[in-house]
KOLSESE-518547 format. One record per residue (C-alpha): x, y, z; residue in one letter; residue number from 0. Coordinates in steps of 0.02 Angstrom, whole numbers, plus 50000, padded with zeros to 5 digits. Each point is the difference from the previous one (the first is absolute). Last residue first. Example, Ala and Ser with C-alpha at 12.3 -4.5 7.8 and 13.67 -1.06 7.14 Angstrom:
% residues 2
<r <50684,49947,50357>,'S',1>
<r <49931,49828,50033>,'A',0>
//
This chain:
% residues 362
<r <51302,52189,49201>,'X',361>
<r <50127,49877,50068>,'X',360>
<r <49924,49829,50034>,'X',359>
<r <49993,49957,50184>,'X',358>
<r <50060,49839,50083>,'X',357>
<r <49950,50003,50184>,'X',356>
<r <49845,49889,49978>,'X',355>
<r <50112,49862,49930>,'X',354>
<r <50097,49988,50163>,'X',353>
<r <50153,50092,50066>,'X',352>
<r <50151,49970,50113>,'X',351>
<r <50141,50128,49999>,'X',350>
<r <50155,49917,49926>,'X',349>
<r <50074,50164,49933>,'X',348>
<r <50027,49952,49817>,'X',347>
<r <49904,49841,49957>,'X',346>
<r <49862,50053,50121>,'X',345>
<r <49971,49853,50117>,'X',344>
<r <49854,49880,49974>,'X',343>
<r <49829,49986,50083>,'X',342>
<r <49874,49861,49969>,'X',341>
<r <49813,50000,49962>,'X',340>
<r <50009,49968,49812>,'X',339>
<r <50135,49868,50016>,'X',338>
<r <49922,49891,50135>,'X',337>
<r <49909,49877,49884>,'X',336>
<r <50165,49971,49909>,'X',335>
<r <50064,49892,50144>,'X',334>
<r <50146,49894,49937>,'X',333>
<r <50079,50145,49904>,'X',332>
<r <50014,50103,50159>,'X',331>
<r <50006,50176,49931>,'X',330>
<r <50146,50119,49973>,'X',329>
<r <50008,49970,49811>,'X',328>
<r <49816,50047,49979>,'X',327>
<r <50026,50174,50075>,'X',326>
<r <50156,50029,49895>,'X',325>
<r <49905,49949,49842>,'X',324>
<r <49859,50119,50046>,'X',323>
<r <50126,50140,50032>,'X',322>
<r <50076,49966,49829>,'X',321>
<r <49831,50010,49914>,'X',320>
<r <49945,50158,50092>,'X',319>
<r <50158,50099,49959>,'X',318>
<r <50131,50038,50131>,'X',317>
<r <50100,50149,50064>,'X',316>
<r <49872,50122,50070>,'X',315>
<r <50090,50088,50145>,'X',314>
<r <50031,49896,50155>,'X',313>
<r <49915,50051,50162>,'X',312>
<r <49909,49836,50032>,'X',311>
<r <49876,50002,50145>,'X',310>
<r <49987,49834,50090>,'X',309>
<r <49884,49850,49991>,'X',308>
<r <49989,49886,50152>,'X',307>
<r <49843,50075,50074>,'X',306>
<r <49964,50170,50077>,'X',305>
<r <50108,50155,50022>,'X',304>
<r <49958,50086,49835>,'X',303>
<r <49815,49948,49998>,'X',302>
<r <49961,49850,49892>,'X',301>
<r <50007,49938,49819>,'X',300>
<r <50051,50167,49925>,'X',299>
<r <50188,50001,50029>,'X',298>
<r <50072,50081,49843>,'X',297>
<r <50115,49907,49881>,'X',296>
<r <50016,50096,49836>,'X',295>
<r <49969,49935,49824>,'X',294>
<r <50038,50058,49822>,'X',293>
<r <50188,49989,49976>,'X',292>
<r <50036,50034,49817>,'X',291>
<r <50012,49857,49877>,'X',290>
<r <50134,49884,49934>,'X',289>
<r <50132,50014,50136>,'X',288>
<r <49934,49830,50062>,'X',287>
<r <50023,50005,50188>,'X',286>
<r <50069,50177,50023>,'X',285>
<r <49842,50071,49921>,'X',284>
<r <50048,50151,49896>,'X',283>
<r <49997,50167,50092>,'X',282>
<r <49851,50110,50038>,'X',281>
<r <50033,50186,50014>,'X',280>
<r <49933,50087,50155>,'X',279>
<r <49955,50184,49977>,'X',278>
<r <49814,49964,49972>,'X',277>
<r <49988,49901,50161>,'X',276>
<r <49935,49821,49972>,'X',275>
<r <49819,49969,50044>,'X',274>
<r <49988,49822,50070>,'X',273>
<r <49847,49897,49953>,'X',272>
<r <49887,49907,50123>,'X',271>
<r <49982,49817,49954>,'X',270>
<r <49888,49939,49857>,'X',269>
<r <50146,49977,49880>,'X',268>
<r <50098,49909,50135>,'X',267>
<r <49873,49858,50000>,'X',266>
<r <50004,49977,49811>,'X',265>
<r <50190,49999,49997>,'X',264>
<r <50016,49872,50140>,'X',263>
<r <49871,49890,49912>,'X',262>
<r <50101,49997,49838>,'X',261>
<r <50163,49976,50096>,'X',260>
<r <49923,49855,50096>,'X',259>
<r <49951,49911,49840>,'X',258>
<r <50175,50018,49928>,'X',257>
<r <50077,49942,50165>,'X',256>
<r <49889,49845,50001>,'X',255>
<r <50066,49949,49830>,'X',254>
<r <49921,49968,49830>,'X',253>
<r <49917,50169,49980>,'X',252>
<r <49928,49997,49824>,'X',251>
<r <49977,50169,49915>,'X',250>
<r <49854,49970,49882>,'X',249>
<r <50019,50054,49820>,'X',248>
<r <49822,49937,49967>,'X',247>
<r <50053,49881,49862>,'X',246>
<r <50136,49918,50103>,'X',245>
<r <50035,49842,49899>,'X',244>
<r <50044,49841,50092>,'X',243>
<r <50122,49886,49909>,'X',242>
<r <49955,49817,49963>,'X',241>
<r <50083,49851,50084>,'X',240>
<r <49929,50036,50172>,'X',239>
<r <50074,49932,50162>,'X',238>
<r <50135,50133,50018>,'X',237>
<r <49872,50136,49961>,'X',236>
<r <49891,49942,50144>,'X',235>
<r <50144,50008,50123>,'X',234>
<r <50038,50178,49945>,'X',233>
<r <49818,50054,50018>,'X',232>
<r <49982,49932,50177>,'X',231>
<r <50044,50168,50080>,'X',230>
<r <49868,50079,49887>,'X',229>
<r <49864,49904,50092>,'X',228>
<r <49888,49902,49883>,'X',227>
<r <49844,50009,49893>,'X',226>
<r <49962,49887,49852>,'X',225>
<r <49882,50049,49860>,'X',224>
<r <49916,49884,49875>,'X',223>
<r <49992,49971,49813>,'X',222>
<r <49880,49867,49938>,'X',221>
<r <50070,49845,49916>,'X',220>
<r <49910,49948,49841>,'X',219>
<r <50095,50123,49889>,'X',218>
<r <50168,49924,50049>,'X',217>
<r <50118,50149,49990>,'X',216>
<r <49978,50013,50188>,'X',215>
<r <49982,50160,50100>,'X',214>
<r <50058,50016,50181>,'X',213>
<r <49972,50179,50061>,'X',212>
<r <50106,50050,50149>,'X',211>
<r <49932,50104,50144>,'X',210>
<r <50134,50059,50120>,'X',209>
<r <49976,50031,50186>,'X',208>
<r <50113,50121,50095>,'X',207>
<r <50020,49991,50188>,'X',206>
<r <50047,50119,50139>,'X',205>
<r <50023,49918,50169>,'X',204>
<r <49881,49955,50141>,'X',203>
<r <50036,49816,49958>,'X',202>
<r <49829,49918,49979>,'X',201>
<r <49888,50152,49983>,'X',200>
<r <50121,50074,49871>,'X',199>
<r <50032,50185,50023>,'X',198>
<r <50038,50136,49872>,'X',197>
<r <49910,49906,49863>,'X',196>
<r <50058,50018,49819>,'X',195>
<r <49897,49923,49861>,'X',194>
<r <50078,49961,49831>,'X',193>
<r <49914,49961,49835>,'X',192>
<r <50021,49918,49830>,'X',191>
<r <50163,49903,50013>,'X',190>
<r <49995,49894,49842>,'X',189>
<r <50030,49814,49973>,'X',188>
<r <49986,49913,49831>,'X',187>
<r <49963,49815,50004>,'X',186>
<r <50015,49847,49890>,'X',185>
<r <50164,49922,50060>,'X',184>
<r <49946,50020,50181>,'X',183>
<r <49839,49901,49981>,'X',182>
<r <49848,50082,50077>,'X',181>
<r <49882,49940,50137>,'X',180>
<r <49863,50092,50094>,'X',179>
<r <49922,49900,50143>,'X',178>
<r <49820,50037,50046>,'X',177>
<r <49868,50041,50129>,'X',176>
<r <50094,50089,50140>,'X',175>
<r <50155,50039,49897>,'X',174>
<r <50163,49905,49969>,'X',173>
<r <50114,50076,49869>,'X',172>
<r <50117,49891,49898>,'X',171>
<r <50154,50024,49891>,'X',170>
<r <50064,49835,49930>,'X',169>
<r <50158,49921,49929>,'X',168>
<r <50138,50016,50131>,'X',167>
<r <49875,50039,50136>,'X',166>
<r <49914,50163,50045>,'X',165>
<r <49862,50010,50131>,'X',164>
<r <49900,50155,50043>,'X',163>
<r <49873,49986,50139>,'X',162>
<r <49843,50105,50011>,'X',161>
<r <49880,49914,50119>,'X',160>
<r <50138,49913,50099>,'X',159>
<r <50094,50166,50023>,'X',158>
<r <50148,50038,49888>,'X',157>
<r <50164,49920,49948>,'X',156>
<r <50071,49846,49917>,'X',155>
<r <50156,49980,49892>,'X',154>
<r <50045,49817,49970>,'X',153>
<r <50171,49932,50054>,'X',152>
<r <49929,49874,50125>,'X',151>
<r <49926,49887,49867>,'X',150>
<r <49827,49929,50037>,'X',149>
<r <49918,50129,49885>,'X',148>
<r <50105,49937,49854>,'X',147>
<r <49931,49823,50013>,'X',146>
<r <49820,50056,50021>,'X',145>
<r <50014,50118,49851>,'X',144>
<r <50067,49862,49888>,'X',143>
<r <49865,49879,50059>,'X',142>
<r <49867,50131,49966>,'X',141>
<r <50065,50023,49823>,'X',140>
<r <49990,49812,49972>,'X',139>
<r <49825,50001,50074>,'X',138>
<r <49945,50135,49878>,'X',137>
<r <50018,49884,49853>,'X',136>
<r <50133,49923,49888>,'X',135>
<r <50029,49967,49814>,'X',134>
<r <49982,50180,49943>,'X',133>
<r <50107,50072,50142>,'X',132>
<r <49906,50076,50147>,'X',131>
<r <49999,50186,50040>,'X',130>
<r <49820,50026,49943>,'X',129>
<r <49950,49847,50103>,'X',128>
<r <50059,50090,50157>,'X',127>
<r <49863,50131,49974>,'X',126>
<r <49868,49865,49977>,'X',125>
<r <50056,49913,50161>,'X',124>
<r <49991,50167,50091>,'X',123>
<r <49824,50033,49935>,'X',122>
<r <49942,49829,50069>,'X',121>
<r <49918,49887,49870>,'X',120>
<r <50135,49865,50000>,'X',119>
<r <49989,49986,50189>,'X',118>
<r <50020,49809,49996>,'X',117>
<r <49861,49971,49876>,'X',116>
<r <49876,50103,50102>,'X',115>
<r <50062,50117,50137>,'X',114>
<r <49957,50160,49908>,'X',113>
<r <49820,49946,49971>,'X',112>
<r <49977,49957,50185>,'X',111>
<r <50073,50169,50051>,'X',110>
<r <49882,50090,49880>,'X',109>
<r <49850,49907,50068>,'X',108>
<r <50053,50043,50178>,'X',107>
<r <50034,50181,49955>,'X',106>
<r <49825,50015,49925>,'X',105>
<r <49916,49915,50148>,'X',104>
<r <50108,50095,50126>,'X',103>
<r <49941,50168,49927>,'X',102>
<r <49818,49950,49963>,'X',101>
<r <49957,49960,50180>,'X',100>
<r <50056,50172,50061>,'X',99>
<r <49912,50078,49850>,'X',98>
<r <49838,49912,50045>,'X',97>
<r <50022,50053,50182>,'X',96>
<r <50032,50181,49950>,'X',95>
<r <49842,50002,49894>,'X',94>
<r <49897,49928,50143>,'X',93>
<r <50081,50125,50120>,'X',92>
<r <49943,50146,49892>,'X',91>
<r <49824,49930,49980>,'X',90>
<r <49977,49986,50188>,'X',89>
<r <50007,49830,50086>,'X',88>
<r <49840,49904,50037>,'X',87>
<r <50015,49882,49851>,'X',86>
<r <50184,49960,50033>,'X',85>
<r <49967,49948,50181>,'X',84>
<r <50168,50000,50088>,'X',83>
<r <50011,50186,49958>,'X',82>
<r <49862,50040,50125>,'X',81>
<r <50054,50183,50011>,'X',80>
<r <49970,49992,50188>,'X',79>
<r <50142,49873,50013>,'X',78>
<r <50130,50137,49962>,'X',77>
<r <50173,49936,50054>,'X',76>
<r <49950,49816,49984>,'X',75>
<r <49931,50005,49822>,'X',74>
<r <50128,50135,49964>,'X',73>
<r <50138,49872,50019>,'X',72>
<r <49918,49887,49871>,'X',71>
<r <49989,50145,49877>,'X',70>
<r <50181,50050,50030>,'X',69>
<r <50060,49823,49973>,'X',68>
<r <49902,49993,49837>,'X',67>
<r <50090,50157,49940>,'X',66>
<r <50171,49925,50048>,'X',65>
<r <49976,49832,49912>,'X',64>
<r <50068,50061,49832>,'X',63>
<r <50162,50049,50086>,'X',62>
<r <50029,49820,50053>,'X',61>
<r <49960,49930,49827>,'X',60>
<r <50114,50123,49909>,'X',59>
<r <50139,49967,50124>,'X',58>
<r <49980,49812,49978>,'X',57>
<r <50016,50015,49810>,'X',56>
<r <50153,50113,50010>,'X',55>
<r <50080,49884,50129>,'X',54>
<r <49959,49840,49904>,'X',53>
<r <50085,50052,49839>,'X',52>
<r <50131,50086,50106>,'X',51>
<r <50050,49837,50086>,'X',50>
<r <49996,49910,49833>,'X',49>
<r <50127,50124,49931>,'X',48>
<r <50120,49993,50148>,'X',47>
<r <50000,49812,50028>,'X',46>
<r <50121,49950,50139>,'X',45>
<r <50048,50175,50057>,'X',44>
<r <49819,50060,50003>,'X',43>
<r <49950,49853,50109>,'X',42>
<r <49821,49934,50003>,'X',41>
<r <49848,50105,49962>,'X',40>
<r <49874,49880,50078>,'X',39>
<r <50082,49989,50172>,'X',38>
<r <50045,50184,50001>,'X',37>
<r <49821,50058,49968>,'X',36>
<r <49983,50111,50155>,'X',35>
<r <50182,50050,49994>,'X',34>
<r <50007,50048,49816>,'X',33>
<r <49828,50083,50010>,'X',32>
<r <50065,50112,50137>,'X',31>
<r <49953,50023,50182>,'X',30>
<r <50159,49921,50070>,'X',29>
<r <50017,50124,50144>,'X',28>
<r <50164,50065,49928>,'X',27>
<r <49918,50025,49830>,'X',26>
<r <49854,50093,50078>,'X',25>
<r <50121,50117,50089>,'X',24>
<r <50109,50020,49845>,'X',23>
<r <49854,50068,49900>,'X',22>
<r <49899,49890,49879>,'X',21>
<r <49908,50097,49865>,'X',20>
<r <49855,49877,49980>,'X',19>
<r <49989,49945,50183>,'X',18>
<r <50040,50176,50061>,'X',17>
<r <49859,50075,49895>,'X',16>
<r <49879,49864,50056>,'X',15>
<r <50046,50018,50185>,'X',14>
<r <49982,50189,49996>,'X',13>
<r <49830,49983,49915>,'X',12>
<r <49949,49866,50124>,'X',11>
<r <50040,50114,50148>,'X',10>
<r <49907,50147,49923>,'X',9>
<r <49847,49895,49960>,'X',8>
<r <50003,49915,50170>,'X',7>
<r <50004,50166,50092>,'X',6>
<r <49862,50073,49891>,'X',5>
<r <49891,49845,50028>,'X',4>
<r <50029,50004,50188>,'X',3>
<r <49961,50189,50004>,'X',2>
<r <49837,49999,49905>,'X',1>
<r <49991,50019,49809>,'X',0>
//
């Protein structure tokens, strides 16, 4: 392909990926299905279930049009390929055009089928019907969910494409194409995985994400996973009626200090080590008295006479955990994004040091 065609292909590929997996920049610019179809979707607060019936359908239709949009764009970006004339196009482009027509045709037919009989055929409506009492239908369940969603005491977290919502009766997960629903009285919850990230792109602070499996005893309701920040774990437990099992024996850090201590430890472990003289006997840590002192403060971040950090001449007196707790306790609690780059005084001699100056004793 010539340069204009290559440029358009790369640009359209980036646009398509961002349109499907919407980043914050696209969301801020209003380039989302929810914004583009806002008039048809209505208000989520007024009718939560019906909003997501339409949203999932509209998303499927919009994404189904992306291949056709690329073909039309290529008609202008590469006119020499004669894509406007189907019969003069190459075999490869003919096949692509047929597929690009097929995708919105199939999704359009499917959307029409779902919308018949007041959305009775939609997968979400069928899922809600499994929760309905014998003498009622899915609309009664939808009404219950709508009412509870409007309450201010619900638990809600996550990005728009992966939201987790917990009300007094329901646990729900919003995804790009669907809405998973389970009734609290029927579910078992299990922590199955934990991911630790040293820096969050939003807060520049360490973050731990938990994956919790939601499995219903109702055989017609599929199990699904919810993912949330560990600092929200306590709030989630307060809203749930059922206990959460920890099958993976995951250590859950429910406070910012816990998360920072984990990151502090991992960063210190890659610092330069301090070889202790063979005739020096290590004493118990004066902070906890539970383990021997195992760290020494040595200025490694800059040259001896440069920067704010100072050389500490204290003998090893602290363990890594207690020094991490001391470091966290001296931080500005209102600005956690500055913790990793800050300096604090030595707890004994008050010489300033940073994380790079904390050395594990070898």
